[in-house]
C-alpha positions in Angstrom: 5.9 -37.6 -62.9 3.3 -35.2 -62.3 5.1 -32.8 -64.6 5.7 -35.4 -67.3 1.9 -36.3 -67.4 1.0 -32.7 -67.5 3.3 -32.0 -70.5 2.0 -35.3 -72.3 -1.4 -34.4 -71.8 -0.6 -30.9 -73.5 1.0 -32.9 -76.2 -2.0 -35.3 -76.6 -4.3 -32.0 -76.5 -2.6 -30.5 -79.4 -2.6 -33.7 -81.5 -6.2 -34.1 -80.9 -7.1 -30.4 -82.0 -5.1 -31.0 -85.2 -7.0 -34.5 -85.8 -10.4 -32.6 -85.6 -9.1 -29.7 -87.6 -7.8 -32.1 -90.5 -11.0 -34.3 -90.4 -13.3 -31.2 -90.7 -11.0 -29.8 -93.6 -10.5 -33.2 -95.2 -6.9 -32.5 -95.2 -5.9 -36.1 -95.9 -7.3 -39.0 -98.2 -9.7 -41.1 -96.4 -7.5 -43.8 -95.8 -4.9 -41.3 -94.4 -7.2 -39.6 -92.2 -8.5 -42.9 -90.8 -4.9 -43.8 -90.0 -3.9 -40.4 -88.5 -7.1 -40.5 -86.4 -6.3 -44.0 -85.2 -2.7 -43.3 -84.3 -3.9 -40.1 -82.5 -6.6 -42.0 -80.7 -4.5 -44.8 -79.4 -1.9 -42.3 -78.1 -4.6 -40.4 -76.3 -5.8 -43.6 -74.9 -2.8 -44.5 -72.9 -3.6 -42.1 -69.9 -7.2 -43.5 -69.8 -6.2 -47.2 -69.7 -3.6 -46.6 -67.0 -6.5 -44.7 -65.1 -8.9 -47.6 -65.7 -6.3 -50.1 -64.7 -5.4 -48.6 -61.4 -9.1 -48.2 -60.7 -9.7 -52.0 -61.2 -6.8 -52.8 -59.1 -8.3 -50.8 -56.2 -11.5 -52.5 -57.0 -13.1 -49.3 -58.0 -15.5 -48.4 -60.7 -14.9 -44.7 -62.2 -16.4 -42.8 -64.9 -13.2 -43.6 -67.0 -14.5 -47.0 -67.4 -17.6 -45.5 -69.0 -15.6 -43.4 -71.1 -13.4 -46.2 -72.0 -16.4 -48.2 -73.3 -17.7 -45.3 -75.3 -14.4 -44.9 -76.7 -14.1 -48.6 -77.8 -17.5 -48.4 -79.3 -16.7 -45.5 -81.5 -13.6 -47.2 -82.6 -15.3 -50.4 -83.6 -18.4 -48.3 -85.3 -15.4 -46.3 -86.9 -17.0 -43.2 -85.6 -13.2 -41.6 -85.6 -14.4 -38.0 -85.1 -16.7 -39.0 -82.0 -13.5 -40.9 -80.7 -11.3 -37.6 -81.0 -13.9 -35.6 -79.3 -13.9 -38.2 -76.5 -10.5 -38.1 -76.0 -10.4 -34.0 -76.4 -12.9 -34.1 -73.3 -10.9 -36.5 -71.2 -7.6 -34.7 -71.8 -9.0 -31.4 -71.1 -10.6 -32.7 -67.8 -7.2 -34.1 -66.8 -5.6 -30.8 -67.9 -7.8 -28.9 -65.6 -7.2 -31.4 -62.7 -3.5 -30.9 -63.5 -3.5 -27.2 -63.6 -4.9 -27.1 -60.1 -2.3 -29.3 -58.9 0.1 -26.8 -60.6 -1.2 -24.0 -59.1 -1.1 -25.3 -55.6 2.4 -26.2 -56.3 3.1 -22.7 -57.5 1.6 -21.2 -54.2 4.0 -23.3 -52.2 7.0 -22.1 -54.3 5.9 -18.7 -53.6 6.1 -19.3 -50.1 9.3 -20.8 -50.1 10.5 -17.7 -52.0 9.6 -15.8 -48.8 12.4 -17.5 -47.0 15.6 -15.0 -46.8 18.8 -16.9 -48.2 21.4 -15.3 -45.8 20.9 -13.7 -42.3 23.0 -11.6 -39.9 23.3 -13.1 -36.4 25.2 -11.9 -33.5 28.3 -13.7 -32.4 31.0 -13.2 -29.8 33.4 -12.0 -32.5 30.8 -9.8 -33.9 28.2 -9.8 -36.6 28.3 -12.5 -38.9 26.6 -13.3 -42.3 25.4 -16.9 -42.5 23.0 -19.1 -44.6 19.4 -18.9 -43.2 19.6 -22.8 -43.3 22.3 -22.7 -40.6 20.5 -20.6 -38.0 20.1 -22.4 -34.8 17.6 -22.1 -31.8 19.4 -19.3 -29.5 20.8 -17.3 -32.1 20.4 -13.7 -32.1 19.3 -12.4 -35.6 19.4 -9.0 -37.1 16.5 -7.7 -39.2 16.2 -4.3 -40.8 13.7 -2.2 -43.0 12.8 -4.2 -46.3 13.7 -7.7 -44.8 11.8 -10.7 -43.6 12.2 -12.4 -40.5 13.8 -16.1 -41.3 12.7 -17.8 -38.1 10.1 -17.6 -35.3 11.3 -15.9 -32.3 11.1 -13.1 -29.6 12.3 -9.4 -29.9 15.1 -8.9 -27.5 15.8 -5.3 -28.8 14.1 -2.7 -30.9 10.5 -2.2 -32.3 9.2 -2.6 -35.8 6.0 -2.6 -38.0 5.5 -5.7 -39.5 3.5 -6.8 -42.8 2.2 -10.3 -42.1 0.2 -10.5 -45.4 2.2 -13.6 -46.5 1.0 -15.5 -43.6 -2.7 -14.2 -42.7 -3.9 -12.3 -45.9 -3.9 -8.8 -44.1 -1.8 -6.1 -45.6 -2.2 -3.7 -42.6 1.1 -3.3 -40.7 1.3 -4.8 -37.1 3.5 -3.3 -34.4 5.8 -5.2 -32.2 8.0 -4.3 -29.5 10.6 -6.0 -27.4 9.4 -9.1 -25.6 6.8 -9.8 -28.1 7.1 -12.8 -30.4 7.2 -12.7 -34.2 6.7 -15.1 -37.1 8.9 -16.2 -40.0 8.3 -14.3 -43.3 6.8 -11.4 -41.6 8.2 -8.4 -43.5 9.8 -5.2 -41.8 8.0 -2.0 -43.1 9.6 0.1 -40.5 12.2 -0.1 -37.6 14.6 -2.6 -36.9 14.9 -5.4 -34.3 17.1 -8.1 -32.8 15.4 -11.5 -32.5 16.1 -14.5 -30.5 15.5 -17.6 -32.5 12.9 -19.8 -30.9 11.7 -21.8 -33.7 13.9 -22.7 -37.0 13.8 -24.7 -40.1 10.9 -27.1 -40.3 9.4 -25.8 -37.0 8.9 -22.3 -38.2 5.3 -21.0 -38.8 6.0 -20.5 -42.6 7.3 -24.0 -42.9 4.2 -25.4 -41.2 1.8 -23.4 -43.6 3.5 -24.9 -46.6 3.2 -28.1 -45.4 -0.5 -27.8 -44.4 -1.2 -26.3 -47.8 0.4 -29.4 -49.4 -1.5 -32.0 -47.5 -5.2 -30.0 -47.6 -6.2 -32.2 -50.3 -6.0 -35.3 -48.3 -9.2 -35.2 -46.5 -12.2 -35.5 -49.1 -15.4 -33.9 -48.7 -18.6 -36.2 -48.1 -20.0 -34.6 -51.1 -16.9 -35.8 -53.2 -17.1 -39.2 -51.7 -20.8 -39.4 -52.4 -20.0 -38.2 -56.1 -17.6 -41.3 -56.1 -20.3 -43.6 -54.9 -22.9 -42.0 -57.4 -20.4 -42.5 -60.2 -20.0 -46.4 -59.6 -23.9 -46.6 -59.3 -24.4 -44.3 -62.3 -21.9 -46.1 -64.7 -23.5 -49.6 -63.6 -26.9 -48.6 -64.3 -26.0 -46.6 -67.7 -24.2 -49.6 -69.0 -27.1 -51.8 -68.2 -29.6 -49.4 -69.9 -27.4 -48.9 -72.9 -27.2 -52.9 -73.4 -31.0 -53.0 -73.2 -31.5 -50.4 -75.5 -29.1 -51.9 -78.2 -30.9 -55.5 -77.9 -34.1 -53.6 -78.6 -33.3 -51.1 -81.4 -29.8 -53.1 -82.6 -28.9 -49.4 -83.2 -25.2 -49.0 -82.3 -25.1 -45.3 -83.4 -28.2 -44.6 -81.3 -26.7 -46.5 -78.2 -23.4 -44.9 -78.6 -24.9 -41.3 -79.0 -26.5 -42.1 -75.5 -23.4 -43.2 -73.9 -21.6 -40.1 -75.1 -24.1 -37.4 -73.8 -24.5 -39.3 -70.4 -20.7 -39.8 -69.7 -20.2 -37.8 -66.4 -16.6 -37.0 -66.6 -17.3 -33.3 -65.9 -19.0 -33.8 -62.6 -16.3 -36.0 -61.4 -13.8 -33.3 -61.9 -16.1 -30.2 -61.2 -17.0 -31.3 -57.4 -13.5 -31.7 -56.0 -12.4 -28.8 -58.1 -14.8 -26.5 -56.1 -13.3 -27.8 -52.9 -9.8 -27.2 -54.0 -10.5 -23.6 -55.0 -12.1 -23.0 -51.6 -9.1 -24.2 -49.5 -7.0 -22.4 -51.7 -9.0 -19.2 -51.4 -8.9 -19.7 -47.6 -5.0 -20.0 -47.2 -4.9 -16.7 -49.1 -7.0 -15.2 -46.2 -4.9 -16.9 -43.4 -7.3 -19.6 -42.9 -5.6 -23.0 -43.3 -8.0 -25.7 -43.8 -6.7 -29.4 -43.5 -9.3 -30.9 -46.0 -12.2 -30.3 -47.8 -14.5 -32.3 -45.3 -13.7 -29.7 -42.9 -14.7 -26.8 -45.1 -18.0 -29.0 -45.7 -18.7 -29.7 -42.3 -18.6 -26.0 -41.3 -21.9 -25.8 -43.0 -23.4 -28.1 -40.7 -22.1 -26.2 -37.4 -25.0 -25.3 -35.1 -23.0 -25.3 -31.8 -19.8 -23.1 -31.2 -17.7 -23.9 -27.9 -15.4 -20.7 -27.4 -12.3 -20.5 -25.1 -12.2 -17.0 -23.5 -8.5 -16.0 -23.3 -6.9 -15.3 -26.8 -10.3 -16.0 -28.6 -12.7 -13.6 -27.1 -10.1 -11.6 -25.3 -6.5 -10.3 -26.7 -4.9 -13.0 -24.8 -2.1 -10.2 -24.3 -2.4 -9.9 -20.7 -1.0 -7.0 -18.9 0.3 -6.8 -15.5 -1.5 -4.2 -13.2 0.2 -4.5 -10.1 2.6 -7.0 -8.1 1.5 -6.7 -4.4 3.9 -8.2 -1.8 5.4 -7.5 1.5 8.6 -9.3 0.9 12.1 -8.0 -0.9 13.5 -9.7 -4.1 10.1 -11.7 -4.7 10.2 -10.2 -8.0 13.1 -12.4 -9.0 11.3 -15.4 -7.8 8.1 -14.7 -9.7 10.3 -14.0 -12.9 12.3 -17.1 -12.7 9.3 -19.3 -12.4 7.3 -17.4 -15.1 9.9 -17.2 -17.7 9.8 -21.0 -18.4 6.3 -21.1 -19.2 4.2 -20.5 -22.5 1.0 -19.9 -20.7 -0.6 -16.3 -21.4 -0.5 -15.5 -17.6 3.1 -16.5 -17.2 4.2 -14.9 -20.5 2.6 -11.5 -19.2 4.4 -11.8 -16.1 7.6 -12.4 -17.7 7.5 -9.6 -19.9 6.5 -7.3 -16.9 9.6 -8.5 -15.1 11.7 -7.9 -18.2 10.4 -4.1 -18.6 11.0 -3.8 -14.8 14.7 -4.9 -15.3 14.3 -7.8 -12.8 17.5 -10.1 -12.7 16.7 -13.8 -13.8 17.7 -16.8 -11.9 17.9 -20.1 -13.4 15.1 -22.4 -11.2 15.7 -26.0 -10.8 13.2 -28.9 -11.3 10.8 -26.4 -12.8 7.4 -28.3 -13.3 4.3 -27.0 -14.9 1.0 -28.4 -13.6 -1.7 -27.7 -16.4 -4.7 -25.7 -15.3 -3.0 -25.0 -12.1 0.4 -23.5 -12.0 4.1 -23.8 -12.1 6.3 -25.5 -9.2 10.2 -24.6 -9.0 13.2 -24.5 -7.0 15.2 -21.3 -6.5 18.2 -20.6 -4.2 17.3 -24.1 -2.3 13.5 -23.2 -1.6 10.7 -24.6 -3.5 8.2 -22.0 -4.8 4.6 -22.0 -6.4 3.3 -19.7 -9.2 -0.5 -20.1 -10.0 -4.2 -19.9 -9.7 -5.6 -19.2 -6.2 -7.2 -22.3 -5.3 -3.9 -24.3 -6.4 -2.0 -21.9 -3.9 -4.6 -22.3 -1.1 -3.7 -26.1 -1.3 -0.1 -25.4 -0.8 -0.4 -22.9 2.3 -1.8 -23.0 5.7 -3.3 -19.4 5.7 -3.3 -16.3 3.5 -2.8 -12.9 5.1 -5.9 -10.9 5.5 -4.0 -8.0 3.6 -3.7 -10.6 0.5 -7.3 -11.6 0.7 -8.4 -8.3 0.6 -6.3 -7.4 -2.3 -7.4 -10.3 -4.3 -11.1 -9.4 -3.7 -10.5 -5.9 -4.7 -9.1 -6.9 -7.9 -11.6 -9.8 -8.6 -14.5 -7.5 -8.1 -13.0 -5.1 -10.6 -12.8 -8.2 -13.1 -9.2 -8.7 -13.1 -7.1 -12.0 -13.0 -5.1 -12.7 -9.9 -1.9 -15.1 -9.5 -0.3 -16.0 -6.5 3.2 -17.0 -5.5 3.9 -18.7 -2.4 6.5 -21.2 -0.6 5.5 -24.3 1.2 4.0 -22.1 4.3 2.7 -18.8 3.2 1.6 -16.7 0.4 4.3 -14.2 -0.7 2.8 -12.2 -3.1 0.0 -11.4 -5.6 0.2 -10.3 -9.2 -3.0 -8.6 -10.8 -3.5 -8.7 -14.3 -5.9 -7.6 -16.9 -7.0 -8.6 -20.5 -9.1 -6.8 -23.0 -12.2 -8.1 -25.1 -11.2 -8.0 -28.8 -12.7 -4.9 -30.6 -15.9 -5.9 -32.6 -16.4 -9.3 -30.7 -19.9 -8.6 -29.7 -20.7 -7.7 -33.4 -19.1 -11.1 -34.5 -21.0 -13.0 -32.1 -24.3 -11.6 -33.5 -23.2 -12.1 -37.0 -22.5 -15.8 -36.2 -26.1 -16.1 -34.6 -27.2 -14.6 -38.0 -25.4 -17.4 -39.8 -27.4 -20.1 -38.0 -25.4 -20.8 -35.1 -27.9 -21.7 -32.6 -25.8 -22.1 -29.4 -22.6 -20.3 -28.3 -20.8 -21.4 -25.3 -17.9 -19.8 -23.4 -15.5 -21.8 -21.6 -13.0 -20.3 -19.2 -10.5 -21.0 -16.3 -11.1 -17.7 -14.9 -13.5 -16.9 -12.1 -17.2 -16.6 -12.3 -17.0 -12.6 -12.2 -14.6 -12.2 -14.7 -16.6 -14.9 -17.1 -20.1 -12.9 -16.3 -18.4 -9.7 -17.3 -17.2 -11.1 -20.6 -20.4 -12.6 -21.4 -22.2 -9.7 -20.9 -19.9 -7.6 -23.1 -20.0 -10.1 -25.8 -23.4 -11.4 -26.1 -22.9 -15.1 -25.1 -25.5 -15.9 -22.7 -24.1 -19.6 -21.7 -20.6 -19.7 -20.0 -18.6 -22.1 -17.5 -16.2 -20.6 -15.3 -13.3 -22.0 -13.0 -12.6 -24.9 -15.4 -9.5 -26.8 -15.7 -8.6 -28.4 -19.1 -10.1 -31.7 -18.5 -13.2 -29.6 -17.2 -13.6 -27.9 -20.4 -13.0 -31.2 -22.2 -16.1 -32.6 -20.0 -18.4 -29.7 -20.9 -17.6 -30.1 -24.5 -18.4 -33.8 -24.3 -21.8 -33.1 -23.1 -22.4 -30.7 -26.1 -21.4 -33.2 -29.0 -24.7 -34.4 -30.6 -25.4 -36.6 -33.8 -27.8 -34.0 -35.1 -25.3 -31.1 -35.9 -21.7 -30.4 -35.7 -20.0 -28.9 -32.7 -17.0 -26.8 -33.5 -14.3 -25.8 -30.8 -12.3 -22.3 -30.9 -9.6 -22.2 -28.9 -6.1 -20.1 -28.8 -4.2 -23.5 -29.0 -2.1 -23.2 -25.9 -4.0 -25.3 -23.3 -6.9 -26.4 -25.8 -5.3 -29.3 -27.8 -7.5 -31.8 -26.1 -10.7 -30.2 -26.5 -9.8 -29.1 -30.0 -9.0 -32.7 -30.9 -12.6 -33.7 -29.2 -14.8 -31.5 -31.2 -16.4 -32.5 -34.4 -14.3 -29.4 -35.9 -11.4 -27.8 -33.9 -10.3 -24.3 -35.0 -7.2 -22.9 -33.4 -6.6 -19.1 -33.6 -3.1 -17.8 -33.9 -1.3 -20.9 -33.0 1.1 -21.5 -35.6 3.9 -21.8 -32.7 2.2 -24.7 -31.3 2.9 -27.9 -32.6 -0.1 -29.3 -30.3 -2.6 -26.9 -31.5 -1.8 -27.6 -35.4 -2.0 -31.4 -34.8 -5.5 -31.0 -32.8 -7.1 -28.5 -35.1 -8.9 -28.9 -38.4 -8.8 -25.3 -39.2 -6.2 -22.9 -38.2 -6.6 -19.2 -38.3 -3.3 -17.9 -38.5 -3.9 -14.6 -36.9 -6.3 -14.0 -33.9 -9.4 -12.6 -35.6 -12.8 -14.2 -34.8 -14.4 -12.7 -37.8 -12.3 -15.5 -39.6 -14.6 -18.0 -38.3 -17.7 -16.4 -40.0 -15.5 -16.0 -43.1 -15.1 -19.8 -42.9 -18.7 -20.5 -42.5 -19.7 -18.3 -45.4 -16.8 -19.9 -47.7 -18.3 -23.3 -46.9 -21.8 -22.3 -48.0 -20.6 -20.7 -51.2 -18.3 -23.8 -52.0 -21.6 -26.3 -51.1 -23.9 -24.1 -53.2 -21.4 -24.2 -56.2 -21.2 -28.0 -55.9 -25.1 -28.3 -55.9 -25.2 -26.0 -58.8 -22.6 -28.1 -60.6 -25.1 -31.3 -60.2 -28.0 -29.2 -61.3 -26.1 -28.2 -64.5 -25.1 -31.7 -65.1 -28.8 -33.1 -64.9 -29.9 -30.3 -67.0 -27.5 -30.7 -69.9 -27.8 -34.6 -70.1 -31.7 -34.2 -70.3 -31.4 -31.7 -73.1 -28.5 -33.9 -74.8 -30.6 -37.1 -74.2 -33.8 -35.2 -75.9 -31.5 -34.5 -78.8 -30.4 -37.6 -79.3 -34.0 -39.3 -79.2 -35.2 -36.6 -81.3 -32.7 -37.7 -84.0 -30.7 -34.6 -84.0 -27.6 -35.9 -82.5 -25.4 -38.6 -83.9 -22.4 -40.3 -82.1 -20.2 -37.3 -83.6 -22.7 -34.5 -82.4 -23.3 -36.3 -79.2 -19.3 -36.1 -78.5 -19.0 -32.6 -79.4 -22.1 -31.7 -77.4 -20.7 -33.5 -74.4 -17.2 -31.8 -74.9 -18.9 -28.4 -74.9 -21.4 -28.7 -72.1 -18.7 -30.1 -69.9 -16.8 -26.8 -69.3 -20.1 -25.4 -67.7 -19.7 -26.9 -64.5 -15.9 -26.7 -64.7 -16.3 -22.8 -65.0 -18.8 -22.8 -62.3 -16.3 -24.5 -59.9 -13.6 -22.3 -61.0 -15.4 -19.1 -59.1 -14.6 -20.6 -55.8 -10.8 -19.8 -56.5 -11.6 -16.2 -56.4 -13.6 -16.1 -53.4 -12.8 -12.9 -51.1 -15.1 -13.0 -48.3 -18.1 -11.9 -49.9 -21.3 -12.8 -47.9 -23.4 -15.5 -49.7 
């Protein structure tokens, strides 16, 4: 239906242009010209009448009503050239709106083209070529140089350089090796890999991005809602003033000229257009914004709450050492860690794979959020998790283990313990690195007006202090469970400004949902993170947060400029009408020409590429 409407408006546009040309050239006789103008105006009037009817049905007053009144008065006054200009103005506005929708649809179609049609999978009988839509979770997919990965999964063999520009906007290739995760639509620029399918079809990162882009216009920004309310108020006032003027002057041409000048259809299109452009520009940079209201709200953020792991640090924990006095404990550790998506467990599982540790399927595996993992292996119940969690499960910890734990924590490392119901069986030491340039980005955020930056972490006080010092974040809270993070965030929320929360999406869903604006980083594989977040940074670059703030300010700046432009051209136009310079035809032409100024101004947001404002 949208396509039919766009094509109809194109047809109407051509008719209107010819109508104006024929009128200016006196191509027809007067009676024929009148008939032609009436027919063209009636055809062009159809979409406007439909729009007015729908608005009245919703009990809303829109600028289309004022335009409809202007059209009716023009036709009654036999100002056919004026009515042609009014319809040309309205049709052009609809086409601009339709064009932006079409561009969004085109961007979605271009994303869909990134999906391979056929793939090669490993089967018991050898390699088989199947349709990409037929891939199932657990299949092993072969991907070679020049091919795109059709699913989200884990590399089980090989290594490759990946171009993720289709997802993140970054063209520099990223190295991925055995045990690491990869996302759908990533292009292999060197190497070849075998990928275990973890998420397929509608669950893949690419499909989620397509859905998010498609729905991104649903949440209107406050400034657009204000413009809608202003339009209703403006129309009532305009209509009342013009009625009074007519009663005083009894001059329909004069009143009609005023209505034609002040018709606010341009501002009704320009403001939403600016936000559509902003969200589209963001998506090209790997920033998915769920609606204009969240882009607008980023301008009001004064407090930024940041989760440590995966946000300030790489989140790619590395096992330094497994300290144990028991044989075969590595198999127990691996068996518990493999079933979890927590960064610590993933790091332990990856390390176990590299050490060729044999895996044994555990029974009754249970993940206790913020604490650890419980499971049964070989008939014995084991626990893998944080120190305080394990301390509650055992009677005593051997001094050798306590000495090792203290030594590792003093070095700023994470420690995870493995135990049964009686004693600690081993300690795993892990380390993480702060992302390069984090301190500089933190300072940039402060320069952008973020007055309060707070780090929350489940790690111990020493690790939190070290990260705080290295990143320049003065306020931090350590040893927090997920519910502890939520309580700290709750205390930071206030009515005077917006509070944003940034997390990696793994264990931050509750906090992301609670914040005024939830921002998740590199979380396309997490349904919980996507649902809880308002803004999703497809890669894990903290610099995208500064980009989003700057984009928000640029879009709002453009929107305010649109209002100023609209006021200026209206004041000039009214001056020309009161000065006797513009008659109805001239006023309609003036309005048509000046309509394009705010529209062209709003189009600038489509081409924003991260330049500071």
